[in-house]
VEXKOLPA-117890 format. One line per 8 residues: number of its first residue (from 1); their letters; for each residue x negated, y negated, z negated of N, C-alpha, C. Coordinates in nm, 2 decimals, always signed. Layout:
residues N
NUM) A) X/Y/Z/X/Y/Z/X/Y/Z | ...
This chain:
residues 234
1) LVERNVVL) -0.10/+0.10/+0.00/-0.01/+0.02/-0.02/-0.08/-0.12/+0.02 | -0.19/-0.10/-0.11/-0.28/-0.21/-0.11/-0.35/-0.26/+0.07 | -0.41/-0.17/+0.10/-0.46/-0.18/+0.28/-0.37/-0.23/+0.36 | -0.27/-0.14/+0.35/-0.15/-0.21/+0.44/-0.12/-0.38/+0.44 | -0.12/-0.40/+0.33/-0.07/-0.54/+0.29/-0.19/-0.63/+0.33 | -0.31/-0.58/+0.28/-0.42/-0.65/+0.35/-0.43/-0.71/+0.47 | -0.39/-0.57/+0.55/-0.39/-0.57/+0.71/-0.31/-0.66/+0.77 | -0.19/-0.65/+0.75/-0.08/-0.74/+0.79/-0.09/-0.90/+0.71
9) REGARRGI) -0.14/-0.91/+0.62/-0.17/-1.07/+0.58/-0.27/-1.10/+0.67 | -0.38/-1.03/+0.68/-0.51/-1.12/+0.78/-0.40/-1.10/+0.96 | -0.33/-1.04/+0.96/-0.26/-1.04/+1.10/-0.16/-1.14/+1.11 | -0.08/-1.18/+1.02/-0.03/-1.30/+1.00/-0.12/-1.39/+1.00 | -0.18/-1.43/+0.94/-0.28/-1.54/+0.93/-0.35/-1.55/+1.07 | -0.37/-1.43/+1.14/-0.41/-1.48/+1.31/-0.28/-1.51/+1.41 | -0.19/-1.54/+1.36/-0.06/-1.50/+1.43/-0.02/-1.39/+1.54 | -0.02/-1.25/+1.46/+0.01/-1.15/+1.53/+0.16/-1.12/+1.51
17) TVPFAALE) +0.21/-1.11/+1.63/+0.35/-1.07/+1.64/+0.39/-0.93/+1.71 | +0.52/-0.89/+1.73/+0.58/-0.78/+1.82/+0.65/-0.81/+1.91 | +0.62/-0.86/+2.03/+0.74/-0.91/+2.11/+0.80/-0.82/+2.13 | +0.94/-0.84/+2.18/+1.05/-0.75/+2.22/+1.00/-0.63/+2.34 | +0.94/-0.67/+2.42/+0.91/-0.59/+2.54/+0.81/-0.48/+2.45 | +0.71/-0.52/+2.38/+0.63/-0.41/+2.34/+0.72/-0.33/+2.21 | +0.81/-0.39/+2.16/+0.88/-0.30/+2.04/+0.99/-0.23/+2.16 | +1.04/-0.25/+2.27/+1.10/-0.16/+2.34/+1.02/-0.04/+2.41
25) EEVTRYRA) +0.88/-0.07/+2.42/+0.83/+0.00/+2.49/+0.77/+0.12/+2.42 | +0.74/+0.09/+2.27/+0.72/+0.19/+2.16/+0.84/+0.28/+2.12 | +0.95/+0.20/+2.11/+1.07/+0.27/+2.12/+1.08/+0.39/+2.22 | +1.09/+0.36/+2.36/+1.10/+0.45/+2.47/+1.02/+0.57/+2.45 | +0.89/+0.54/+2.40/+0.76/+0.65/+2.40/+0.84/+0.74/+2.29 | +0.86/+0.70/+2.19/+0.92/+0.79/+2.06/+1.04/+0.88/+2.15 | +1.15/+0.80/+2.20/+1.25/+0.86/+2.23/+1.21/+0.99/+2.35 | +1.12/+0.95/+2.44/+1.06/+1.07/+2.49/+1.07/+1.20/+2.45
33) DFPEGGLE) +1.03/+1.17/+2.29/+1.00/+1.32/+2.26/+1.10/+1.41/+2.20 | +1.20/+1.37/+2.22/+1.36/+1.41/+2.18/+1.44/+1.47/+2.32 | +1.49/+1.53/+2.28/+1.60/+1.56/+2.40/+1.70/+1.43/+2.40 | +1.80/+1.45/+2.49/+1.90/+1.36/+2.51/+1.95/+1.33/+2.36 | +2.00/+1.26/+2.30/+2.05/+1.26/+2.15/+2.00/+1.32/+2.05 | +1.90/+1.32/+2.06/+1.79/+1.45/+1.97/+1.76/+1.33/+1.85 | +1.71/+1.19/+1.93/+1.64/+1.12/+1.81/+1.78/+1.10/+1.69 | +1.90/+1.04/+1.79/+2.02/+1.00/+1.66/+2.02/+1.08/+1.59
41) KALVQVGM) +2.05/+1.23/+1.60/+2.05/+1.34/+1.49/+1.97/+1.34/+1.42 | +1.84/+1.30/+1.42/+1.77/+1.32/+1.37/+1.76/+1.21/+1.26 | +1.81/+1.10/+1.32/+1.81/+0.98/+1.21/+1.96/+1.02/+1.10 | +2.04/+1.08/+1.17/+2.14/+1.12/+1.09/+2.09/+1.19/+0.97 | +2.03/+1.27/+1.00/+1.97/+1.43/+0.90/+1.93/+1.37/+0.79 | +1.86/+1.25/+0.82/+1.73/+1.21/+0.73/+1.79/+1.08/+0.62 | +1.90/+1.06/+0.66/+1.99/+0.93/+0.64/+1.97/+0.78/+0.68 | +1.93/+0.79/+0.80/+1.87/+0.66/+0.86/+1.93/+0.58/+0.94
49) SAQEWRER) +1.97/+0.45/+0.94/+2.04/+0.38/+1.06/+1.93/+0.35/+1.17 | +2.01/+0.38/+1.33/+1.90/+0.30/+1.42/+1.84/+0.22/+1.40 | +1.89/+0.09/+1.31/+1.82/-0.02/+1.33/+1.74/-0.03/+1.20 | +1.76/+0.06/+1.09/+1.65/+0.05/+1.01/+1.53/+0.12/+1.07 | +1.55/+0.23/+1.13/+1.48/+0.29/+1.23/+1.36/+0.18/+1.30 | +1.40/+0.10/+1.40/+1.36/+0.02/+1.49/+1.28/-0.04/+1.39 | +1.34/-0.09/+1.29/+1.24/-0.20/+1.19/+1.14/-0.11/+1.15 | +1.14/-0.01/+1.13/+1.00/+0.10/+1.09/+0.91/+0.08/+1.18
57) VRGSLLYR) +0.96/+0.12/+1.33/+0.90/+0.13/+1.42/+0.81/+0.00/+1.44 | +0.90/-0.13/+1.44/+0.86/-0.22/+1.43/+0.70/-0.31/+1.38 | +0.75/-0.27/+1.22/+0.62/-0.24/+1.11/+0.50/-0.17/+1.16 | +0.56/-0.05/+1.17/+0.38/+0.02/+1.25/+0.34/-0.02/+1.35 | +0.41/-0.06/+1.45/+0.34/-0.15/+1.54/+0.23/-0.28/+1.54 | +0.35/-0.38/+1.41/+0.28/-0.46/+1.41/+0.15/-0.46/+1.31 | +0.16/-0.31/+1.24/+0.01/-0.31/+1.17/-0.11/-0.26/+1.26 | -0.04/-0.17/+1.35/-0.15/-0.17/+1.43/-0.18/-0.25/+1.52
65) RSADAIAS) -0.13/-0.33/+1.57/-0.16/-0.46/+1.66/-0.24/-0.55/+1.55 | -0.22/-0.57/+1.43/-0.29/-0.67/+1.31/-0.44/-0.59/+1.33 | -0.44/-0.47/+1.32/-0.58/-0.38/+1.27/-0.65/-0.40/+1.42 | -0.56/-0.40/+1.52/-0.68/-0.40/+1.64/-0.74/-0.50/+1.67 | -0.66/-0.63/+1.66/-0.68/-0.77/+1.65/-0.81/-0.78/+1.56 | -0.79/-0.72/+1.44/-0.94/-0.70/+1.35/-1.02/-0.67/+1.41 | -1.03/-0.53/+1.42/-1.15/-0.45/+1.48/-1.17/-0.52/+1.54 | -1.11/-0.58/+1.70/-1.19/-0.60/+1.80/-1.25/-0.76/+1.78
73) SLVSVTPE) -1.24/-0.84/+1.69/-1.30/-0.95/+1.66/-1.42/-0.87/+1.58 | -1.49/-0.78/+1.55/-1.59/-0.71/+1.46/-1.68/-0.68/+1.52 | -1.65/-0.66/+1.65/-1.76/-0.55/+1.74/-1.76/-0.66/+1.86 | -1.85/-0.61/+1.93/-1.89/-0.67/+2.07/-1.99/-0.55/+2.17 | -1.98/-0.62/+2.29/-2.10/-0.50/+2.37/-2.15/-0.58/+2.48 | -2.29/-0.56/+2.48/-2.36/-0.67/+2.58/-2.35/-0.62/+2.71 | -2.37/-0.74/+2.81/-2.41/-0.68/+2.97/-2.50/-0.55/+2.95 | -2.59/-0.57/+2.89/-2.73/-0.48/+2.92/-2.67/-0.33/+2.85
81) EVAEAYRK) -2.59/-0.32/+2.75/-2.50/-0.18/+2.72/-2.44/-0.10/+2.82 | -2.37/-0.18/+2.88/-2.31/-0.13/+2.96/-2.37/-0.08/+3.07 | -2.46/-0.16/+3.13/-2.56/-0.14/+3.21/-2.61/-0.01/+3.21 | -2.65/+0.01/+3.07/-2.74/+0.16/+3.03/-2.65/+0.25/+3.02 | -2.49/+0.24/+3.03/-2.41/+0.35/+3.01/-2.38/+0.39/+3.13 | -2.38/+0.28/+3.22/-2.33/+0.32/+3.37/-2.44/+0.41/+3.39 | -2.57/+0.40/+3.38/-2.66/+0.44/+3.46/-2.68/+0.60/+3.35 | -2.64/+0.63/+3.26/-2.62/+0.75/+3.19/-2.53/+0.85/+3.26
89) EARPAGRP) -2.39/+0.76/+3.28/-2.28/+0.84/+3.35/-2.35/+0.89/+3.49 | -2.26/+1.03/+3.47/-2.27/+1.11/+3.61/-2.15/+1.12/+3.68 | -2.09/+1.00/+3.78/-1.95/+1.01/+3.80/-1.96/+1.00/+3.98 | -1.82/+1.08/+3.97/-1.80/+1.11/+4.18/-1.84/+0.98/+4.25 | -1.93/+1.03/+4.34/-1.97/+0.90/+4.43/-1.82/+0.81/+4.52 | -1.70/+0.84/+4.53/-1.62/+0.78/+4.56/-1.51/+0.78/+4.45 | -1.40/+0.65/+4.47/-1.33/+0.64/+4.39/-1.17/+0.60/+4.47 | -1.06/+0.69/+4.42/-0.92/+0.64/+4.56/-0.87/+0.53/+4.52
97) ERIRLRQF) -0.79/+0.48/+4.63/-0.74/+0.29/+4.62/-0.65/+0.32/+4.47 | -0.64/+0.20/+4.42/-0.56/+0.22/+4.29/-0.47/+0.06/+4.28 | -0.34/+0.07/+4.21/-0.28/-0.05/+4.16/-0.29/-0.08/+4.03 | -0.28/-0.20/+4.03/-0.21/-0.25/+3.84/-0.08/-0.28/+3.86 | -0.04/-0.20/+3.76/+0.09/-0.26/+3.74/+0.15/-0.31/+3.63 | +0.20/-0.40/+3.59/+0.28/-0.45/+3.49/+0.46/-0.41/+3.48 | +0.50/-0.38/+3.36/+0.61/-0.36/+3.32/+0.67/-0.44/+3.25 | +0.81/-0.46/+3.26/+0.91/-0.59/+3.21/+1.02/-0.52/+3.20
105) LFESESIA) +1.07/-0.53/+3.04/+1.17/-0.43/+2.97/+1.29/-0.57/+2.96 | +1.40/-0.45/+3.00/+1.51/-0.55/+2.98/+1.67/-0.50/+2.89 | +1.77/-0.53/+2.88/+1.85/-0.49/+2.80/+1.95/-0.38/+2.89 | +1.99/-0.47/+3.04/+2.06/-0.39/+3.13/+2.01/-0.42/+3.27 | +2.06/-0.32/+3.35/+2.06/-0.31/+3.48/+2.09/-0.44/+3.53 | +2.19/-0.55/+3.51/+2.19/-0.66/+3.58/+2.14/-0.78/+3.51 | +2.10/-0.79/+3.39/+1.98/-0.86/+3.37/+1.82/-0.84/+3.44 | +1.79/-0.73/+3.42/+1.68/-0.71/+3.50/+1.66/-0.76/+3.68
113) ESAREGLR) +1.79/-0.71/+3.75/+1.83/-0.77/+3.89/+1.81/-0.89/+3.89 | +1.87/-0.98/+3.79/+1.88/-1.12/+3.77/+1.73/-1.18/+3.75 | +1.63/-1.10/+3.72/+1.52/-1.15/+3.68/+1.43/-1.11/+3.80 | +1.43/-1.03/+3.86/+1.35/-0.99/+3.99/+1.28/-1.13/+4.04 | +1.37/-1.20/+4.11/+1.32/-1.30/+4.21/+1.21/-1.40/+4.10 | +1.25/-1.41/+3.98/+1.18/-1.52/+3.87/+1.03/-1.45/+3.87 | +1.04/-1.32/+3.84/+0.90/-1.25/+3.88/+0.84/-1.28/+3.93 | +0.90/-1.26/+4.05/+0.84/-1.28/+4.20/+0.73/-1.43/+4.19
121) ERFRGGGD) +0.87/-1.51/+4.18/+0.82/-1.67/+4.20/+0.68/-1.69/+4.05 | +0.71/-1.66/+3.95/+0.58/-1.67/+3.87/+0.46/-1.62/+3.92 | +0.46/-1.49/+3.96/+0.34/-1.44/+4.01/+0.25/-1.53/+4.16 | +0.37/-1.58/+4.22/+0.30/-1.67/+4.35/+0.24/-1.76/+4.29 | +0.34/-1.85/+4.17/+0.30/-1.98/+4.11/+0.15/-1.99/+4.04 | +0.12/-1.86/+3.98/+0.01/-1.83/+3.90/+0.05/-1.86/+3.77 | -0.06/-1.90/+3.70/-0.03/-1.95/+3.53/+0.00/-1.81/+3.46 | +0.08/-1.85/+3.38/+0.12/-1.73/+3.28/+0.21/-1.63/+3.33
129) SGAGGVDL) +0.19/-1.58/+3.43/+0.27/-1.47/+3.50/+0.29/-1.36/+3.47 | +0.24/-1.30/+3.34/+0.22/-1.22/+3.29/+0.30/-1.22/+3.14 | +0.35/-1.34/+3.09/+0.41/-1.33/+2.96/+0.53/-1.25/+2.96 | +0.54/-1.17/+2.84/+0.66/-1.09/+2.82/+0.64/-0.97/+2.90 | +0.56/-0.93/+2.95/+0.55/-0.81/+3.06/+0.40/-0.75/+3.00 | +0.39/-0.57/+2.99/+0.34/-0.52/+2.94/+0.24/-0.49/+3.04 | +0.09/-0.49/+3.03/+0.01/-0.46/+3.15/-0.04/-0.32/+3.13 | -0.01/-0.23/+3.23/-0.01/-0.09/+3.22/-0.16/-0.04/+3.30
137) GFFSKEEL) -0.20/-0.11/+3.32/-0.36/-0.08/+3.35/-0.37/-0.07/+3.55 | -0.47/+0.02/+3.58/-0.48/+0.08/+3.69/-0.42/+0.24/+3.71 | -0.40/+0.25/+3.85/-0.35/+0.39/+3.85/-0.34/+0.43/+4.02 | -0.43/+0.53/+4.06/-0.43/+0.60/+4.18/-0.32/+0.69/+4.18 | -0.27/+0.70/+4.31/-0.18/+0.79/+4.37/-0.13/+0.91/+4.29 | -0.23/+0.96/+4.24/-0.21/+1.09/+4.15/-0.18/+1.05/+4.04 | -0.26/+0.98/+3.98/-0.21/+0.91/+3.85/-0.09/+0.85/+3.81 | -0.04/+0.81/+3.90/+0.10/+0.77/+3.88/+0.21/+0.84/+3.78
145) PGELPPGL) +0.25/+0.80/+3.65/+0.36/+0.87/+3.58/+0.44/+0.94/+3.62 | +0.50/+1.04/+3.65/+0.61/+1.11/+3.71/+0.74/+1.05/+3.70 | +0.72/+0.97/+3.57/+0.90/+0.91/+3.53/+0.90/+0.81/+3.64 | +0.78/+0.76/+3.69/+0.81/+0.64/+3.78/+0.84/+0.63/+3.91 | +0.90/+0.52/+3.98/+0.91/+0.58/+4.12/+0.79/+0.59/+4.20 | +0.77/+0.70/+4.27/+0.63/+0.69/+4.36/+0.64/+0.60/+4.46 | +0.77/+0.53/+4.49/+0.74/+0.42/+4.57/+0.67/+0.25/+4.54 | +0.64/+0.28/+4.42/+0.56/+0.17/+4.36/+0.44/+0.16/+4.41
153) FGMEVGEV) +0.36/+0.27/+4.47/+0.23/+0.25/+4.52/+0.22/+0.21/+4.63 | +0.38/+0.21/+4.73/+0.34/+0.15/+4.84/+0.39/-0.01/+4.84 | +0.43/-0.07/+4.73/+0.48/-0.18/+4.74/+0.34/-0.32/+4.72 | +0.38/-0.41/+4.79/+0.27/-0.50/+4.81/+0.25/-0.59/+4.69 | +0.12/-0.63/+4.67/+0.08/-0.74/+4.58/+0.15/-0.84/+4.54 | +0.21/-0.85/+4.41/+0.31/-0.93/+4.36/+0.46/-0.93/+4.37 | +0.51/-0.79/+4.46/+0.63/-0.76/+4.48/+0.66/-0.68/+4.37 | +0.80/-0.68/+4.34/+0.87/-0.65/+4.21/+0.98/-0.53/+4.22
161) SGPVVLDC) +0.94/-0.45/+4.19/+1.06/-0.30/+4.19/+1.21/-0.36/+4.17 | +1.28/-0.27/+4.18/+1.42/-0.26/+4.17/+1.45/-0.20/+3.99 | +1.56/-0.24/+3.95/+1.57/-0.18/+3.82/+1.54/-0.01/+3.80 | +1.47/+0.03/+3.71/+1.42/+0.14/+3.68/+1.49/+0.21/+3.55 | +1.57/+0.25/+3.53/+1.63/+0.32/+3.37/+1.56/+0.40/+3.36 | +1.49/+0.40/+3.24/+1.42/+0.52/+3.17/+1.44/+0.52/+3.02 | +1.50/+0.65/+2.98/+1.60/+0.68/+2.88/+1.67/+0.56/+2.83 | +1.67/+0.49/+2.76/+1.76/+0.39/+2.72/+1.72/+0.22/+2.74
169) SVSLFRVE) +1.62/+0.23/+2.82/+1.57/+0.12/+2.84/+1.54/+0.08/+3.01 | +1.59/-0.01/+3.04/+1.56/-0.09/+3.20/+1.44/-0.16/+3.24 | +1.36/-0.14/+3.32/+1.23/-0.17/+3.35/+1.24/-0.24/+3.49 | +1.17/-0.37/+3.51/+1.08/-0.36/+3.66/+0.95/-0.38/+3.64 | +0.88/-0.31/+3.75/+0.75/-0.33/+3.77/+0.69/-0.40/+3.85 | +0.60/-0.47/+3.87/+0.51/-0.55/+3.95/+0.39/-0.51/+3.95 | +0.33/-0.53/+4.11/+0.21/-0.50/+4.15/+0.14/-0.61/+4.11 | +0.03/-0.61/+4.03/-0.07/-0.71/+4.00/-0.17/-0.71/+4.10
177) AREAAGAH) -0.22/-0.60/+4.12/-0.37/-0.61/+4.20/-0.36/-0.45/+4.26 | -0.45/-0.47/+4.37/-0.46/-0.33/+4.44/-0.62/-0.33/+4.49 | -0.65/-0.23/+4.44/-0.81/-0.19/+4.44/-0.83/-0.08/+4.53 | -0.91/-0.15/+4.66/-0.92/-0.04/+4.73/-1.03/+0.07/+4.73 | -1.02/+0.18/+4.82/-1.09/+0.31/+4.78/-1.25/+0.24/+4.82 | -1.34/+0.31/+4.76/-1.48/+0.28/+4.76/-1.53/+0.38/+4.70 | -1.67/+0.32/+4.68/-1.77/+0.40/+4.59/-1.77/+0.32/+4.42 | -1.80/+0.40/+4.36/-1.82/+0.34/+4.22/-1.93/+0.27/+4.22
185) TAESEEER) -1.93/+0.15/+4.16/-2.04/+0.06/+4.12/-2.03/-0.01/+3.96 | -2.16/-0.02/+3.91/-2.13/-0.09/+3.82/-2.02/-0.21/+3.79 | -1.99/-0.28/+3.89/-1.87/-0.39/+3.89/-1.77/-0.32/+3.83 | -1.75/-0.24/+3.91/-1.61/-0.19/+3.95/-1.58/-0.10/+3.78 | -1.69/-0.03/+3.74/-1.67/+0.06/+3.62/-1.70/-0.05/+3.49 | -1.72/-0.18/+3.52/-1.78/-0.25/+3.40/-1.66/-0.27/+3.27 | -1.53/-0.26/+3.35/-1.46/-0.26/+3.23/-1.39/-0.16/+3.14 | -1.36/-0.04/+3.20/-1.37/+0.06/+3.19/-1.48/+0.12/+3.08
193) IRESLLAA) -1.60/+0.12/+3.10/-1.70/+0.17/+3.03/-1.72/+0.05/+2.92 | -1.69/-0.09/+2.91/-1.72/-0.16/+2.80/-1.58/-0.14/+2.70 | -1.49/-0.13/+2.74/-1.37/-0.08/+2.66/-1.39/+0.10/+2.59 | -1.45/+0.19/+2.66/-1.50/+0.30/+2.57/-1.62/+0.25/+2.50 | -1.73/+0.19/+2.50/-1.81/+0.13/+2.39/-1.73/+0.09/+2.29 | -1.64/-0.06/+2.33/-1.59/-0.11/+2.21/-1.50/+0.00/+2.12 | -1.44/+0.10/+2.20/-1.37/+0.17/+2.10/-1.42/+0.27/+1.99 | -1.51/+0.28/+2.07/-1.60/+0.38/+1.97/-1.70/+0.27/+1.84
201) RREEAFRR) -1.66/+0.18/+1.85/-1.71/+0.08/+1.77/-1.61/+0.02/+1.67 | -1.51/+0.02/+1.72/-1.40/-0.07/+1.63/-1.34/+0.03/+1.51 | -1.34/+0.15/+1.52/-1.27/+0.24/+1.40/-1.37/+0.22/+1.29 | -1.55/+0.21/+1.30/-1.63/+0.22/+1.22/-1.61/+0.07/+1.11 | -1.60/-0.03/+1.20/-1.63/-0.16/+1.18/-1.45/-0.21/+1.12 | -1.38/-0.16/+1.16/-1.23/-0.19/+1.10/-1.24/-0.12/+0.96 | -1.29/-0.01/+0.90/-1.29/+0.06/+0.83/-1.35/-0.01/+0.71 | -1.53/-0.06/+0.77/-1.58/-0.14/+0.64/-1.53/-0.24/+0.63
209) WLSRAAMN) -1.44/-0.32/+0.73/-1.38/-0.45/+0.69/-1.26/-0.46/+0.57 | -1.20/-0.33/+0.57/-1.08/-0.31/+0.54/-1.13/-0.26/+0.39 | -1.25/-0.18/+0.38/-1.28/-0.13/+0.23/-1.38/-0.25/+0.12 | -1.41/-0.36/+0.18/-1.42/-0.45/+0.16/-1.31/-0.57/+0.11 | -1.22/-0.58/+0.21/-1.08/-0.66/+0.18/-1.03/-0.62/+0.09 | -0.96/-0.47/+0.08/-0.91/-0.41/-0.04/-0.94/-0.44/-0.17 | -1.09/-0.42/-0.17/-1.20/-0.44/-0.30/-1.16/-0.58/-0.35 | -1.15/-0.67/-0.28/-1.15/-0.81/-0.30/-1.02/-0.87/-0.31
217) ASVRVHAE) -0.94/-0.77/-0.31/-0.79/-0.85/-0.31/-0.73/-0.83/-0.46 | -0.65/-0.96/-0.48/-0.56/-0.94/-0.62/-0.45/-0.86/-0.60 | -0.47/-0.75/-0.71/-0.35/-0.70/-0.69/-0.27/-0.69/-0.83 | -0.13/-0.72/-0.81/-0.04/-0.69/-0.95/+0.05/-0.56/-0.96 | +0.01/-0.50/-1.02/+0.14/-0.35/-1.06/+0.26/-0.39/-1.08 | +0.35/-0.34/-1.04/+0.45/-0.36/-1.12/+0.51/-0.22/-1.14 | +0.47/-0.19/-1.28/+0.47/-0.06/-1.33/+0.60/+0.02/-1.32 | +0.70/-0.09/-1.34/+0.84/+0.00/-1.34/+0.89/+0.05/-1.16
225) LLKKLYEE) +0.84/-0.09/-1.10/+0.88/-0.01/-0.96/+0.81/+0.05/-0.92 | +0.67/+0.11/-0.95/+0.59/+0.23/-0.90/+0.64/+0.33/-0.99 | +0.66/+0.35/-1.07/+0.77/+0.46/-1.14/+0.86/+0.50/-1.07 | +0.93/+0.41/-1.04/+1.08/+0.43/-0.95/+1.05/+0.50/-0.82 | +0.98/+0.46/-0.75/+0.89/+0.49/-0.63/+0.86/+0.62/-0.61 | +0.79/+0.66/-0.71/+0.71/+0.78/-0.74/+0.85/+0.90/-0.75 | +0.94/+0.84/-0.84/+1.07/+0.95/-0.87/+1.12/+0.95/-0.76 | +1.16/+0.87/-0.65/+1.24/+0.87/-0.56/+1.16/+0.99/-0.47
233) KR) +1.06/+0.96/-0.46/+0.94/+1.03/-0.35/+0.96/+1.24/-0.38 | +0.98/+1.21/-0.52/+1.00/+1.29/-0.58/+1.11/+1.43/-0.56
């Protein structure tokens, strides 16, 4: 509890929030693990409302986003380290054509359809064209997730798909960029290698920070509440 509150307070200080689109993406991911109607049945069995469950999902996501922001601020990777990692890798000579996708989530098909042209215009106009969307990264044709329309790969850069119903959410997908097939180079692999190196360092750096922060935290224990929580857990 102490560690969780330390992380959430630091996240609040940094202005970390959970946008609607991010929460919907997380909810959709959870729902995918259940058959149709299965999640609702599971919630009934544990006596939890759908709204309470969504709030718990939001809290969990807020913690992870806060922890990621803290960890990312603690580590870095130099260009020399990226270059050295690239030299040590044995990668295939060629890479396939790829597209970069951004997902926008909506509450209904009608709302999504009305937003399509605006998303096209925002892309053409530049600026904060990704606001409210989730960057899914690059996919080759073979890597494109099966639940997404295969026609996405044939779309032009800046083009927006029609509404796509995925479980209980409705999405639009926009092609942000297209990367031609070609040979692997240090430049084309830089982002992937940098992220790989950072990921390996974030966890260790975050644990060190959290240990120090929790140790220095001012903690007030409400004995009666703690006892009540303990008894409820039993």
